[in-house]
N, C-alpha and C positions, 0 to 999 in steps of 0.2 A: 541293621539300625542306620548305619552308616550313609546308606542307599537312600532311607526314608529322612535322613536331616538333611541332606542335598536337596532332594525333591522339595521340600521344604522351605530351602534358601531360596532356591530359584524360584517359588513360588512367590516368597514376601519379594524378590527384589522386582519380580514381574508388576506387583501389586505398587511397589512404590514408583515404579517408572510410571504407570499408568497414571497415579497421583500430579508425577512431576511434570505432566505436559499432557495438550490435547489427543488424545486419538485420533488417528487416521479415518478418515469416511467411508462409506464402503463406494462414493464417489471419487476416491483419493487416488493418486498415482506418483510414484517417484522417479527422477530423471535426473542424470548427470549432465550439469551445465556449468561451463567455465571454472571447473575444477571442485564445485558445491553439488551438493546432494536437493535438489530444490522438488518439492512437494505442490502439487496442483489437483483441484477438484473440476471436473467437468460436467456439464447437466444439458439438455435439450439437444436441439439440430437447428441447422442454418447459419447463416453469418455469425464470424468468430467475435466475441464482445469478451474482452479481459478485464478482471475487477482485480484491481490492486488495492490490498488495505493501508492502513496508516502506519508510520512508527510505533513497534511498542504492540501492534495488535497482529491479528492472523487473517486467513481467507474466512473464517465462521463469522466476522463481523457481517459478510455479504448474506449469510444465511436467510434473514428476512426479505431480502430482495431477490432472491435468486428464481423463487418459482414464478414471481412476474415477468423476470427476463428473458426465463429459459422458454417461455411461451413462443418467445420470438427469435431468440438465437442460441447459437451454442456459446454457453457460457463458460470460461474458465479463469478460476481465482486460485491465486496462485500464495504460497506463503513466502516470502522472500529468503533470500540467503540468510541464515544466523536466528529464524523466525519461526516460532512452532514447530513444525514436523520437519523442516527445513534446516541445512547443515550448512557451517559457514566455516572452512579450513582456516579464516584467518582470523586470530582470537585478540588482534588490535582493536583500540578505543576509535580507531575513524570507520564512520562509516560514509562511502561514497554514493551517493546516489548516479553517478556516473557509471560505476562498475554494475548496479542494479539494474540500468537501464540497458549497458550489454548483453545482461541476462536475459531481460525481457526479449532482447530484439533475436537472441539466440535460442530461447525458447521457442517464438515465432518462427526459426527458421527450421528445429527439430519436428514441429507439429506440422510443417507444409503450409502455415497461414500466410497468404501475400498480402493481403492488407487487413486489417483489425479496426474496430471499433473498440473505444477503451473507456472506464471509468476508475479514477483512483482517487486516495483519499491523502492528503496533510503527502506525506510522504510521497504516497503511491501518485498523487497528483504531479509532484516535481520529477518524479521519475519517466511518468507520459511525456512528459513538456521534454525532457531531455532526449528521450528516444523519438519523439516528431521531428524533434531538430537534428539528431543524428541522421534519419532514415525517413523524411517527409512523406515518401511515398508509401510507405506501409500503414499509413494511418487514414482513416476512412472520416470518422469523427472522434472528439477526444473530449471527456468530461473533467478537468480538473476541479478537485472543492477540498476547499482551503489550502490550496497549494501555496508555495513562493518560489520566485525565481532566485532570491538569495536571501541569508538571513541578516534582515534588519537589524537594528540596535533595538527596535522595541522587541522583538523575537528574542534576541542573544540576553538581554536583560530579564525577560519573563523564564527563560529558561533556568539562568543565574539563580534568581529568587525562590523559584518554585519546584525547581525539578534535581537537588542533589539525589547522586544515584539510590540510596537507601530507601527516600521517599518513592522516587519514581516505581523502584522497583514493588514494593506496597501498592501503591492506586493503581498501578498497570495491570495487576496480576501476574507480574514477571512469571512465578514458578509456574502458576496452574497453566499459563499460556505456552511458554517456551521451557521448563525445568528449569532448576534453580541457576545455574553454569551459565545457560546462554541468558535466561533471563536479567541475570546481574548484568552480564557484559551488553546487553542493549541498554540498559540504564546507564550506562558508565558511557556507550557512544553517544545516547540522545543527549546528557550534560554537556558533552563536549562539542556538540553543537552551537554553545555560547561560546567557544572558542576559534572553532573550524574556519577556516579561510578558502575560498575557490570552489567550494563544493556545497550548495548549487551556485550555479555563475551565469545564469541563462540571461543573454544581455539583449535588448529591445530589437538588434540586428539579426539575433539569432530567432528569437519569435515570429518576426517576418518571414522566414523561410519554412515555417509551419504549413501546409496544402490543407490539413484537415480541419473541418467545421467544428467548431471548439463551442461546447459551454461552459463559460465560469461561473462557478459555484461559489460563492462567499456569505460567511454571516457577518452580519454589521457590528456584532461586538468579538470579535476573532483577535486574538492576542496579535496573529499576523494582518500586519495592517490592510486595512478595504484596497489603500491604493495600490496595492502589489496585483489584485485582482483587475483594476480599474488600466493597470500598464498593461498585462494580459490583452484583454480588450481590445487595448488602443493599438496593440502592434501584431496579434495575429489576424491575419487578412480579414477571414470568412469566421467572427468571432460574435457570442453573444453573451450577454452579461445577467446575472441573476443573483441578486442580494438578497440573502435570506435576512427579513426584519426580528431582531432580537437573535440570531442563528450566532454560535458560539464557533468551537474548532469545529465540531462536528454536526453542519447544522442541517444534513441530511437525516437525523434522528430525533426521535419524539414522537409521541401519538399523530400529531398534526402534519410535522413535518415531511415523518418518513411518506406518506401518502402523497403527499405533494410531490416530494422529490419523485417518487416513482412515476408519477404522472408526467412531469415536465421531461424527464429524462426520456423517457419511451417515447412522448410525441417527438422530440429532438432526433432520438437515433431512429425512428422508424421514418422519418418524412424524406 
């Protein structure tokens, strides 16, 4: 009787955990990077294309795009440390994009990727910029989407007024994507961006050092000022700029925007 009760308890725990966060994909793998356990998915063959999700999200956000990208590239999409199926030993409220950029470069080293192309949304775009500043020769093309080089007054005010941790946890699917504990930690980290100084802090002098061809994508209605996209375009030597009409903070999504984004990015990546 006791044995049956223990088996029943184990099954209940497994079901609860399955509901608590996204399951790993058949394409998923785990790897130890800089003290964190990182999850990533891999598709296709060819030159490597890294896909970086935005804050509070996971690699799953890129699934609608992966089939198109994987016909041309070896696509690698990760969950950043502390997100989704990845784990972060640091349980503080400070998330540093510079640390995630170090993770990205270390992942490239472990996978023996000398040079890559990369697309990143929001925080993912910040991480791409940071990594391309740290090791310019490692990036052939980069596509930062809704990225920023520093947290502007407008961005800080938006987070302060709209993203209290409990609110952010609910509307960002915190428990479904990350599990209750990690989801709430990310919500607190996001709210802390309204106060955090010094990260990101990518200067025009650093942007000039980026060697990759860059396509800067930004929505004209983003809470991150379009002026940041313009500054990237002005200072990255080999940059193009695409401002999405009526685009918000995820301007690559939507019935028409997604197809247009795929077309534009593939044209840019393959030329």
